C-alpha angles and dihedrals in degrees: 000000000000135000126215127184114244102174146295139283110258099172139021118194130186125190108197091182120043110249095005119111110266141206132275111225136200089210139354139184118243121220130182092283098048131263106014110266095004112152091347091143130049145159117250129208102216093204093065137066137218119002090337089071092075112098106219145161087282084071098036117013091196089077087081089066092066112087118207130192135165114255093222143341099286129196141269090261101052139007114243123250116285122231115213127193115200126215090263093052093257115144119232135186125212095270146102092291091062091043090054090051094053092039090066088070097046128082095205130054113274131205132185128243121203114189126204126224091249094054112138114240126002126334120227094316128121099232136340115002105261128049117205131192130174136221091236093057091047091054091047092052091048089056093047094046095040094223138090113268130220105212090211087078089075097050093216121176093210128031114193131199100212134198121250094253096046092097129217114314092241085069089060096067109124092020130102133239123206125200111176105305093342117103121193129189113212103231112178146322118280112247108214131225139184091293091087091057091068118092104227093221107033096028089222115148124228111183092188090080094059089043090054093048089049097047099037104028104029091254091293130115123167130358137260122231132192123214118252097168126019127222139113133306129200137185107264095033116140115242122215131193118221114215 
């Protein structure tokens, strides 16, 4: 078994509330589900089942204007409170007042889910716990789309600056990445949806981006990874691939 360096972490992002804007971190601990506290809270449409039950920015783009961050580090027993700043600068907690605010934009009755660190299975994520994109793929997609890209559209947990010979991330599926004591198993490609068409600042939609990803990249952009060994990640950490 051999390790080879493939690049470095240039950004870590955590989204404490599914579909809200998140926080950019200098470092973060990784638990069995992914970045600690990532997507541990979400809104649920009680009329739907499965993954469709999550109420997201696909339903109401204005959710992206709410910025969520964890108030502190928290413990292994419970995630800490989340601090939420609304588009008007008003501060919200994760409670009925916030629910009432979001409910005004939903046709169906919404409820809130609040996961615990020991929750079995995934939290409110779409696949394996950590989503990774690379600077090389971002530059490729910019060339294909013909416009400048804001990487926040892709809501990745880890953004990597990769070496020339690291290959495209779709070639990493089935392999492992190591970052310090953290070990990640590359699980699958990330199939994209209309979320990426929404500008995170202006909330304007441009369907040509999703069309480009579909036609040129098979509708996939970035890869999902599951956690094999927990630890801590930091911006600037070297990333190794385990053959």
